[in-house]
Residue frames relative to the residue before (quaternion, step in Angstrom):
aa qw qx qy qz dx dy dz
M 1.0000 0.0000 0.0000 0.0000 0.00 0.00 0.00
K 0.6548 0.5091 -0.3076 0.4663 3.58 0.97 -0.88
A 0.6466 0.5234 -0.3148 0.4569 3.57 1.01 -0.86
Y 0.6499 0.5107 -0.3207 0.4626 3.60 0.98 -0.82
A 0.6553 0.5306 -0.3175 0.4339 3.58 0.91 -0.91
S 0.7193 0.4339 -0.2505 0.4813 3.58 1.04 -0.74
S 0.6324 0.5624 -0.3276 0.4201 3.59 1.24 -0.27
S 0.7605 0.3110 -0.1707 0.5438 3.58 1.21 -0.28
A 0.4956 -0.6533 0.4856 0.3032 3.53 -1.14 0.71
N 0.7872 0.1741 -0.0885 0.5849 3.57 1.17 -0.58
P 0.0158 -0.8258 0.5636 -0.0066 3.61 0.45 1.12
T 0.1451 -0.7840 0.5990 0.0741 3.56 -1.06 0.72
A 0.1104 -0.7766 0.6176 0.0574 3.53 -1.23 0.53
T 0.1772 -0.7777 0.5969 0.0865 3.53 -1.10 0.68
I 0.1549 -0.7567 0.6291 0.0878 3.54 -1.00 0.90
A 0.1668 -0.8019 0.5697 0.0680 3.58 -0.57 1.14
F 0.3171 -0.7412 0.5641 0.1784 3.57 -0.74 1.09
Q 0.2708 -0.8140 0.5005 0.1169 3.57 -0.55 1.17
G 0.5682 -0.6023 0.3904 0.4024 3.59 1.25 0.03
T 0.6628 -0.4914 0.3785 0.4195 3.52 -1.32 0.07
I 0.2198 -0.7739 0.5842 0.1071 3.55 -0.85 0.99
I 0.0746 -0.8058 0.5873 0.0142 3.56 -0.69 1.07
G 0.7328 0.4408 -0.3077 0.4172 3.53 -1.29 0.30
I 0.3295 0.7472 -0.5118 0.2668 3.58 1.22 0.35
K 0.0980 -0.7988 0.5922 0.0405 3.58 -0.91 0.88
P 0.5794 -0.2418 -0.7783 -0.0019 1.54 -1.92 1.58
A 0.0504 0.7619 -0.6452 0.0237 3.54 -1.28 0.50
P 0.5517 -0.2364 -0.7991 0.0339 1.54 -1.89 1.61
V 0.2723 -0.7151 0.6199 0.1735 3.52 -1.39 0.33
V 0.4447 -0.6780 0.5074 0.2918 3.60 -0.98 0.77
A 0.4126 -0.7464 0.4697 0.2282 3.57 -0.48 1.23
S 0.5967 -0.6000 0.4024 0.3492 3.54 -1.12 0.70
F 0.7173 0.4410 -0.2536 0.4761 3.61 1.11 -0.65
S 0.4309 0.7164 -0.4600 0.2992 3.60 1.24 -0.08
A 0.5349 -0.6396 0.4470 0.3238 3.58 -0.97 0.87
R 0.2079 -0.8021 0.5554 0.0705 3.55 -0.97 0.91
G 0.4442 -0.6262 0.5604 0.3106 3.51 -1.39 0.26
P 0.5761 0.0025 -0.7595 -0.3022 1.48 -2.48 -0.20
N 0.6432 -0.4847 0.4245 0.4139 3.51 -1.40 0.00
G 0.3175 -0.8031 0.4740 0.1720 3.57 -0.31 1.23
L 0.7008 0.4624 -0.2723 0.4701 3.59 1.08 -0.66
N 0.7983 0.0570 0.0081 0.5994 3.56 0.91 -0.95
P 0.1488 -0.8448 0.5068 0.0853 3.62 0.28 1.21
E 0.5423 0.6216 -0.4034 0.3960 3.60 1.25 -0.25
I 0.6999 0.3653 -0.2414 0.5643 3.59 1.27 -0.34
L 0.3721 -0.7530 0.5011 0.2083 3.57 -0.49 1.21
K 0.0240 0.7546 -0.6556 0.0173 3.54 -1.06 0.85
P 0.5187 -0.1672 -0.8385 0.0043 1.58 -2.10 1.35
D 0.6079 -0.5310 0.4289 0.4056 3.57 -1.30 0.17
L 0.7446 -0.2232 0.1965 0.5977 3.56 0.88 -1.03
I 0.3646 -0.7086 0.5505 0.2488 3.57 -1.30 0.06
A 0.1245 -0.7781 0.6137 0.0489 3.56 -1.30 0.42
P 0.6947 -0.4670 0.3209 0.4431 3.62 -1.22 0.31
G 0.1396 0.8151 -0.5487 0.1223 3.58 -0.80 0.99
V 0.6210 0.5275 -0.3432 0.4672 3.60 1.24 0.30
N 0.8534 -0.0263 -0.0232 0.5200 3.58 -0.85 1.07
I 0.2459 0.7830 -0.5181 0.2407 3.53 0.79 1.13
L 0.3858 -0.6930 0.5592 0.2411 3.59 -0.93 0.93
A 0.0929 0.8209 -0.5479 0.1314 3.58 -0.51 1.19
A 0.6135 -0.5290 0.4311 0.3974 3.55 -1.28 0.39
W 0.1277 -0.8078 0.5749 0.0254 3.56 -1.11 0.73
T 0.4835 -0.6765 0.4808 0.2782 3.57 -0.99 0.84
D 0.3961 -0.7033 0.5282 0.2634 3.57 -1.15 0.58
A 0.4416 0.7050 -0.4486 0.3268 3.59 1.27 0.19
V 0.7798 0.1223 -0.0687 0.6101 3.57 1.20 -0.53
G 0.5858 -0.5777 0.4350 0.3659 3.54 -1.26 0.36
P 0.7061 -0.4933 0.3058 0.4058 3.59 -1.24 0.31
T 0.6630 0.4808 -0.3270 0.4716 3.62 1.13 -0.41
G 0.4277 -0.7067 0.4592 0.3268 3.58 1.21 -0.42
L 0.5341 0.6320 -0.3982 0.3960 3.59 1.30 0.04
D 0.6255 -0.5930 0.3619 0.3552 3.57 -1.06 0.77
F 0.7270 0.4466 -0.2556 0.4547 3.59 0.95 -0.82
D 0.5620 0.5952 -0.3921 0.4197 3.62 1.26 -0.12
T 0.0945 -0.8428 0.5298 0.0069 3.59 -0.25 1.28
R 0.4142 0.7182 -0.4722 0.2994 3.59 1.22 0.11
K 0.2427 -0.7524 0.5957 0.1414 3.55 -1.23 0.58
T 0.1175 0.7874 -0.5981 0.0918 3.57 -0.96 0.84
E 0.4363 -0.7044 0.4975 0.2569 3.55 -1.10 0.67
F 0.7810 0.2286 -0.1155 0.5696 3.57 1.23 -0.43
N 0.0573 -0.7838 0.6181 0.0177 3.53 -1.26 0.50
I 0.4071 -0.6638 0.5600 0.2829 3.56 -1.28 0.33
L 0.0071 0.8358 -0.5427 0.0829 3.57 -0.48 1.24
S 0.1348 -0.7682 0.6201 0.0842 3.54 -1.27 0.48
G 0.5267 0.6449 -0.4636 0.3030 3.55 -1.19 0.53
T 0.7220 -0.4006 0.3336 0.4549 3.52 -1.36 -0.01
S 0.6259 0.5565 -0.3318 0.4340 3.57 1.10 -0.70
M 0.6537 0.4561 -0.3182 0.5133 3.59 1.25 -0.15
A 0.6406 0.5088 -0.3263 0.4736 3.60 1.07 -0.69
C 0.6187 0.5871 -0.3389 0.3972 3.57 1.01 -0.85
P 0.6978 0.4486 -0.3127 0.4627 3.67 0.77 -0.82
H 0.5677 0.5654 -0.3979 0.4469 3.60 1.13 -0.46
V 0.7035 0.4477 -0.2679 0.4826 3.58 0.86 -0.97
S 0.6186 0.5417 -0.3459 0.4519 3.59 1.04 -0.73
G 0.6617 0.4944 -0.2997 0.4774 3.56 0.98 -0.84
A 0.6283 0.5265 -0.3311 0.4674 3.56 1.04 -0.79
A 0.6546 0.5083 -0.3121 0.4644 3.58 0.97 -0.85
A 0.6387 0.5253 -0.3255 0.4585 3.59 1.03 -0.78
L 0.6538 0.4970 -0.3127 0.4773 3.59 0.98 -0.81
L 0.6345 0.5190 -0.3287 0.4690 3.59 1.01 -0.79
K 0.6615 0.5119 -0.3057 0.4550 3.57 0.94 -0.90
S 0.6467 0.5100 -0.3292 0.4619 3.59 1.01 -0.72
A 0.6804 0.4644 -0.2828 0.4913 3.58 1.11 -0.67
H 0.7862 0.1578 -0.0659 0.5939 3.58 1.14 -0.67
P 0.1063 -0.8629 0.4906 0.0588 3.61 0.49 1.19
D 0.6632 0.5093 -0.3141 0.4496 3.61 1.17 -0.39
W 0.5273 0.6417 -0.4159 0.3704 3.62 1.22 -0.09
S 0.4307 -0.6814 0.5351 0.2528 3.55 -1.11 0.78
P 0.6692 -0.4660 0.3645 0.4495 3.62 -1.22 0.18
A 0.6381 0.5258 -0.3308 0.4549 3.60 1.02 -0.75
A 0.6469 0.5126 -0.3197 0.4654 3.58 1.02 -0.78
L 0.6268 0.5287 -0.3326 0.4658 3.59 1.04 -0.77
R 0.6565 0.4991 -0.3054 0.4760 3.57 0.93 -0.89
S 0.6422 0.5322 -0.3188 0.4502 3.57 0.94 -0.90
A 0.6512 0.5275 -0.3226 0.4400 3.58 0.89 -0.91
M 0.6874 0.4684 -0.2881 0.4744 3.58 0.96 -0.81
M 0.6727 0.5083 -0.3076 0.4410 3.58 0.98 -0.79
T 0.7447 0.4463 -0.2480 0.4298 3.59 0.74 -1.02
T 0.7138 0.3965 -0.2548 0.5180 3.59 1.26 -0.21
A 0.4127 0.7352 -0.4560 0.2849 3.60 1.27 0.02
S 0.4790 -0.6741 0.4916 0.2729 3.56 -1.17 0.66
I 0.1793 -0.7945 0.5727 0.0931 3.58 -0.99 0.83
T 0.6906 0.3965 -0.2823 0.5349 3.60 1.28 0.13
D 0.4632 -0.6700 0.5034 0.2882 3.56 -1.27 0.38
N 0.7272 -0.4452 0.2932 0.4324 3.59 -1.26 -0.15
R 0.5934 0.5065 -0.3860 0.4923 3.57 1.28 0.30
G 0.4945 -0.6479 0.4267 0.3919 3.54 1.31 -0.19
Q 0.5635 0.5836 -0.3751 0.4484 3.56 1.30 0.33
P 0.6448 -0.4852 0.3884 0.4449 3.62 -1.21 0.29
M 0.5598 -0.6151 0.4294 0.3520 3.57 -0.98 0.81
T 0.4325 -0.7123 0.5009 0.2338 3.56 -1.03 0.86
E 0.3442 -0.6864 0.5997 0.2252 3.54 -1.17 0.69
E 0.4575 -0.7586 0.3874 0.2552 3.56 -0.34 1.31
S 0.7134 0.4928 -0.2882 0.4063 3.59 0.77 -0.94
T 0.7712 0.3190 -0.1816 0.5202 3.60 1.13 -0.55
G 0.3841 -0.7205 0.4861 0.3114 3.58 1.16 -0.56
K 0.5611 0.6013 -0.3830 0.4206 3.57 1.30 0.07
P 0.6403 -0.4912 0.3911 0.4424 3.62 -1.23 0.22
S 0.4073 -0.7149 0.5156 0.2390 3.57 -0.97 0.86
T 0.2951 -0.7448 0.5777 0.1563 3.57 -1.31 0.32
P 0.6927 -0.4538 0.3377 0.4475 3.62 -1.23 0.08
Y 0.5656 0.5499 -0.4059 0.4613 3.62 1.17 -0.22
D 0.6692 0.4648 -0.2868 0.5039 3.59 1.24 -0.38
F 0.8447 0.1747 -0.0406 0.5043 3.58 0.79 -1.02
G 0.4687 -0.6785 0.4587 0.3310 3.63 1.20 0.01
A 0.8050 -0.1804 0.1724 0.5383 3.55 -0.68 -1.13
G 0.7283 -0.3887 0.2462 0.5078 3.60 1.23 -0.25
H 0.6377 -0.4971 0.4292 0.4026 3.54 -1.39 -0.28
V 0.5360 -0.6773 0.3957 0.3122 3.57 -0.67 1.15
N 0.0480 -0.7742 0.6308 -0.0221 3.56 -1.03 0.95
L 0.2508 -0.8321 0.4757 0.1357 3.56 0.14 1.32
G 0.6045 0.5794 -0.3657 0.4065 3.60 0.99 -0.74
L 0.7046 0.4287 -0.2583 0.5031 3.57 0.93 -0.88
A 0.6237 0.5667 -0.3450 0.4133 3.60 1.03 -0.73
M 0.5672 0.6045 -0.3833 0.4074 3.60 1.15 -0.50
D 0.7892 0.1432 -0.0592 0.5943 3.58 1.14 -0.63
P 0.0118 0.8711 -0.4904 0.0213 3.61 0.49 1.19
G 0.4792 -0.6683 0.4452 0.3543 3.60 1.19 -0.37
L 0.7850 -0.0663 0.0951 0.6086 3.57 0.63 -1.19
V 0.1046 -0.7749 0.6168 0.0906 3.57 -1.21 0.51
Y 0.3573 -0.6794 0.5990 0.2280 3.51 -1.30 0.56
D 0.1086 -0.8207 0.5599 0.0336 3.58 -0.22 1.26
I 0.1558 -0.7691 0.6145 0.0814 3.57 -1.22 0.53
T 0.2707 -0.7770 0.5526 0.1326 3.57 -0.81 1.05
N 0.6786 -0.4568 0.3677 0.4423 3.56 -1.31 0.13
T 0.6339 0.5345 -0.3256 0.4545 3.58 1.02 -0.82
D 0.6141 0.5484 -0.3431 0.4521 3.58 1.04 -0.76
Y 0.6740 0.4871 -0.2980 0.4686 3.57 0.94 -0.86
V 0.6160 0.5324 -0.3427 0.4687 3.59 1.04 -0.74
N 0.6647 0.4969 -0.3038 0.4679 3.58 0.91 -0.90
F 0.6155 0.5399 -0.3455 0.4586 3.57 1.08 -0.70
L 0.6630 0.4866 -0.3059 0.4797 3.59 0.93 -0.85
C 0.6069 0.5391 -0.3464 0.4703 3.58 1.09 -0.70
S 0.6534 0.5308 -0.3117 0.4407 3.58 0.98 -0.86
L 0.6755 0.4833 -0.2852 0.4784 3.58 1.19 -0.53
G 0.6260 -0.5822 0.3195 0.4087 3.57 1.30 0.06
Y 0.4788 0.6476 -0.4585 0.3757 3.58 1.22 0.17
G 0.3448 -0.7428 0.5391 0.1969 3.57 -1.01 0.82
P 0.7282 -0.4460 0.2903 0.4320 3.60 -1.26 0.30
K 0.6560 0.5231 -0.3336 0.4298 3.62 0.90 -0.84
M 0.6688 0.4858 -0.3021 0.4748 3.56 0.97 -0.82
I 0.6597 0.5113 -0.3117 0.4540 3.58 0.98 -0.83
Q 0.6301 0.5558 -0.3334 0.4277 3.58 1.06 -0.74
V 0.5279 0.6013 -0.4164 0.4318 3.60 1.20 -0.31
I 0.6923 0.4445 -0.2553 0.5079 3.57 1.17 -0.68
T 0.7527 0.4300 -0.2263 0.4441 3.57 0.76 -1.07
R 0.2519 -0.7890 0.5093 0.2335 3.59 1.17 -0.68
T 0.6934 0.3507 -0.2706 0.5683 3.58 1.26 0.33
P 0.6120 -0.5618 0.3929 0.3943 3.62 -1.14 0.52
V 0.0192 -0.7808 0.6244 -0.0091 3.57 -1.05 0.84
S 0.1492 -0.7608 0.6202 0.1195 3.53 -1.31 0.24
C 0.3808 -0.7058 0.5492 0.2350 3.55 -1.16 0.62
P 0.5680 -0.6024 0.4298 0.3601 3.61 -1.03 0.71
A 0.6088 -0.5630 0.4149 0.3745 3.56 -1.18 0.62
K 0.7249 0.3069 -0.1963 0.5846 3.57 1.06 -0.78
K 0.4554 -0.7203 0.4527 0.2625 3.55 -0.59 1.16
P 0.4072 -0.7173 0.5049 0.2546 3.63 -0.74 1.01
L 0.4338 -0.6584 0.5451 0.2850 3.53 -1.35 0.24
P 0.4940 -0.6876 0.4334 0.3090 3.63 -0.75 0.94
E 0.6422 0.5502 -0.3307 0.4188 3.60 1.06 -0.67
N 0.6462 0.5198 -0.3325 0.4491 3.60 1.24 -0.18
L 0.3300 0.6762 -0.5560 0.3532 3.58 1.18 0.46
N 0.4677 -0.7310 0.4273 0.2536 3.57 -0.78 1.06
Y 0.1545 0.8208 -0.5203 0.1778 3.54 0.67 1.21
P 0.5055 -0.6714 0.4485 0.3042 3.64 -1.09 0.63
S 0.6839 0.3736 -0.3021 0.5491 3.58 1.07 0.72
I 0.2245 -0.7638 0.5910 0.1298 3.56 -1.25 0.40
A 0.0309 -0.7843 0.6194 -0.0166 3.55 -0.85 1.05
A 0.1407 -0.7945 0.5892 0.0433 3.56 -0.53 1.21
I 0.1100 -0.8086 0.5779 0.0114 3.55 -0.58 1.20
F 0.0808 -0.8007 0.5935 0.0118 3.57 -0.62 1.15
S 0.5061 -0.6519 0.4805 0.2967 3.54 -1.19 0.60
T 0.4933 -0.6491 0.4930 0.3037 3.55 -1.09 0.72
L 0.6498 0.5246 -0.3108 0.4538 3.58 1.25 -0.34
S 0.4823 0.6782 -0.4353 0.3434 3.59 1.27 -0.18
K 0.1987 -0.7636 0.6043 0.1106 3.54 -1.13 0.71
G 0.8105 0.1808 -0.1604 0.5335 3.56 -0.86 0.94
W 0.7597 -0.3730 0.2803 0.4529 3.54 -1.27 -0.42
S 0.0705 -0.7686 0.6355 0.0185 3.53 -1.07 0.89
T 0.1971 -0.7906 0.5730 0.0883 3.56 -1.16 0.61
K 0.1265 -0.7533 0.6417 0.0696 3.52 -1.13 0.80
A 0.1881 -0.7907 0.5767 0.0827 3.57 -1.00 0.86
F 0.0896 -0.7925 0.6032 0.0062 3.56 -1.07 0.83
I 0.1817 -0.7500 0.6252 0.1172 3.55 -1.19 0.64
R 0.0096 0.7846 -0.6195 0.0219 3.56 -0.96 0.91
T 0.1696 -0.7649 0.6149 0.0894 3.55 -1.21 0.66
V 0.1221 -0.7943 0.5933 0.0477 3.56 -0.86 0.98
T 0.2554 -0.7484 0.5975 0.1328 3.53 -1.18 0.72
N 0.3783 -0.7324 0.5239 0.2146 3.56 -0.82 1.00
V 0.0205 -0.7926 0.6092 -0.0156 3.58 -0.73 1.09
G 0.5705 0.5641 -0.3779 0.4621 3.55 1.30 0.37
P 0.8043 -0.1870 0.1642 0.5397 3.61 -1.09 -0.61
A 0.5823 -0.6356 0.3794 0.3361 3.57 -0.92 0.96
N 0.7681 0.2939 -0.1611 0.5456 3.57 0.83 -0.98
S 0.2305 0.7824 -0.5312 0.2290 3.55 -0.02 1.33
V 0.1507 -0.7585 0.6278 0.0879 3.53 -1.21 0.64
Y 0.0975 -0.8003 0.5914 0.0144 3.56 -0.72 1.12
R 0.1472 -0.7794 0.6053 0.0661 3.54 -1.04 0.84
A 0.4569 -0.7135 0.4757 0.2363 3.53 -1.04 0.87
K 0.0719 -0.7467 0.6588 0.0573 3.51 -1.23 0.67
I 0.1431 -0.8122 0.5642 0.0396 3.56 -0.72 1.09
E 0.0622 -0.7273 0.6822 0.0429 3.53 -1.03 0.93
A 0.1912 -0.8480 0.4865 0.0876 3.54 0.18 1.34
P 0.5323 -0.5983 0.4818 0.3558 3.60 -1.08 0.63
K 0.6295 -0.5642 0.3794 0.3761 3.57 -1.12 0.66
G 0.8338 0.1765 -0.1603 0.4979 3.54 -0.88 1.03
V 0.6566 0.4882 -0.2881 0.4975 3.57 1.30 0.18
T 0.2592 -0.7412 0.5976 0.1622 3.57 -1.13 0.71
V 0.0514 -0.7987 0.5994 -0.0123 3.57 -0.80 1.05
K 0.0264 -0.7892 0.6134 -0.0101 3.57 -0.90 0.98
V 0.1441 -0.7793 0.6073 0.0567 3.55 -1.11 0.79
K 0.0390 0.7866 -0.6142 0.0503 3.58 -0.89 0.97
P 0.5076 -0.3306 -0.7831 0.1406 1.49 -1.43 2.05
S 0.4945 -0.6579 0.4805 0.3027 3.56 -1.24 0.36
K 0.7251 0.3019 -0.2142 0.5807 3.57 1.34 0.03
L 0.1261 -0.7840 0.6063 0.0437 3.56 -0.92 0.97
V 0.1355 -0.8014 0.5818 0.0303 3.56 -0.72 1.12
F 0.0900 -0.8007 0.5923 0.0086 3.56 -0.79 1.09
S 0.0374 -0.7695 0.6374 0.0176 3.54 -1.25 0.55
A 0.7237 -0.3981 0.3052 0.4740 3.56 -1.27 -0.09
A 0.7119 0.4374 -0.2449 0.4919 3.57 1.13 -0.68
V 0.7498 0.3132 -0.1739 0.5563 3.59 1.16 -0.55
K 0.0045 -0.8366 0.5455 -0.0491 3.56 -0.20 1.30
K 0.7466 0.3127 -0.1903 0.5556 3.58 1.26 -0.33
Q 0.0098 0.7752 -0.6314 0.0154 3.54 -1.10 0.77
S 0.2332 -0.7659 0.5854 0.1277 3.54 -1.11 0.76
Y 0.0519 -0.7819 0.6200 0.0388 3.53 -1.20 0.52
A 0.3409 -0.7283 0.5631 0.1903 3.55 -1.28 0.47
V 0.1463 -0.7662 0.6219 0.0687 3.54 -1.08 0.81
T 0.0755 -0.7703 0.6310 0.0529 3.57 -0.93 0.90
V 0.1222 -0.7809 0.6122 0.0226 3.53 -0.90 1.04
S 0.0332 -0.8145 0.5781 -0.0342 3.58 -0.61 1.16
A 0.0561 0.7976 -0.5959 0.0744 3.55 -0.99 0.88
D 0.4213 -0.6520 0.5693 0.2706 3.52 -1.25 0.59
S 0.3336 -0.8082 0.4489 0.1845 3.55 -0.03 1.31
Q 0.6785 0.5076 -0.2988 0.4389 3.58 1.03 -0.71
N 0.7809 0.3020 -0.1525 0.5251 3.58 1.16 -0.52
L 0.3965 0.7209 -0.4764 0.3099 3.58 1.20 0.48
A 0.2077 -0.7909 0.5687 0.0889 3.58 -0.56 1.22
L 0.1705 -0.8535 0.4886 0.0618 3.57 -0.13 1.30
G 0.3746 -0.7618 0.4693 0.2430 3.62 1.15 -0.34
D 0.7893 -0.3557 0.2362 0.4413 3.55 -1.38 -0.12
A 0.6798 0.5066 -0.2921 0.4426 3.59 1.04 -0.75
G 0.4346 -0.6976 0.4635 0.3312 3.58 1.21 -0.32
A 0.7441 0.2647 -0.1797 0.5865 3.56 1.25 0.38
V 0.2615 -0.7021 0.6234 0.2236 3.54 -1.35 0.17
F 0.2458 -0.8135 0.5237 0.0585 3.54 -1.04 0.84
G 0.0343 0.7755 -0.6299 0.0259 3.52 -1.23 0.61
W 0.3654 -0.7236 0.5451 0.2139 3.56 -1.31 -0.23
L 0.1372 -0.7329 0.6584 0.1030 3.51 -1.25 0.63
S 0.0120 -0.8148 0.5783 -0.0400 3.57 -0.64 1.13
W 0.1695 -0.7316 0.6495 0.1190 3.52 -1.25 0.66
S 0.0158 0.8187 -0.5721 0.0463 3.58 -0.81 0.96
D 0.2290 -0.7510 0.6049 0.1331 3.53 -1.15 0.77
G 0.6678 -0.4703 0.2978 0.4941 3.58 1.27 0.18
K 0.7413 0.2968 -0.1897 0.5713 3.57 1.25 -0.43
H 0.7750 0.2768 -0.1371 0.5513 3.55 0.81 -1.05
V 0.1179 -0.7393 0.6555 0.0992 3.55 -1.22 0.59
V 0.1155 -0.7990 0.5901 0.0050 3.55 -0.52 1.27
R 0.0122 -0.8667 0.4944 -0.0652 3.55 0.05 1.33
S 0.0670 -0.7835 0.6175 0.0146 3.55 -1.05 0.90
P 0.4261 -0.6942 0.5093 0.2779 3.60 -0.95 0.77
L 0.2068 -0.7359 0.6330 0.1224 3.54 -1.22 0.70
V 0.0325 -0.7989 0.6003 -0.0179 3.57 -0.78 1.02
V 0.0552 -0.7809 0.6222 0.0090 3.55 -0.92 0.94
T 0.1277 0.7894 -0.5878 0.1224 3.56 -0.79 1.04
Q 0.3376 -0.7137 0.5724 0.2216 3.54 -1.34 0.05
I 0.0466 -0.7753 0.6284 0.0429 3.55 -1.13 0.68
E 0.4733 -0.6588 0.5066 0.2921 3.52 -1.20 0.55
P 0.4753 -0.6887 0.4576 0.3006 3.63 -0.70 1.00
L 0.5126 -0.6411 0.4768 0.3144 3.56 -1.12 0.70
């Protein structure tokens, strides 16, 4: 190319647009810049919740700056190709808006639950999604519950709902007092006499945090409540994919719903030998808890890690 350019007084070049290419494998891939877990402030709540398309997205663009965003770029355009969380966020926001239009009685927590429990955890090869920066399989610390799948989220089967009282109790569990919480709620609140546990917020994921000082086997217990938003008469059975070196039990292992019974609670116990827990490069081990009625699969990530007490 360099030789051709120097051989002619008027060299020309042609760029041929080949059209949109589909079916690229593997896809999706977790971008190197995608926000990662764990949750540094409240490790009992797994973050991120989920991931969404955010690389090379065609988006509206302001005419206040050029497409490069540089001061000397005076070009004007109505659209630009952008990447980042600011591109993934509108995908999820739009998905939530569509879900809300289809299910106007669902709370924000129910909308989030529907997207999380139906998210995809494999790519178009049927393999675990790849982590771009390392080329290795990604984990829930990379993608949360998975890659958003709006088609499945429209009919999740079960949802993990959260009430205002649940959020107040969660803030109480973090050490906030009623006066501080009332700055948020704008109404009087009170904390339970027995301090709640932050891990019992009714979230569609479970994070078991063990102390590095623990000796021998330790156990963490969790309570979750699911609401049936599918057929009234449904029976769901639990499937556990326990993290390596960890024992996970669910009681009851079968949830029966009817027209009169729309909510059911279950308990999860996670046990691990703290001294012999091999956490690997991610600093955690991962598994899954799924509920299925034969049609719906309501999947939640399980994360087990250790932290050093303050």
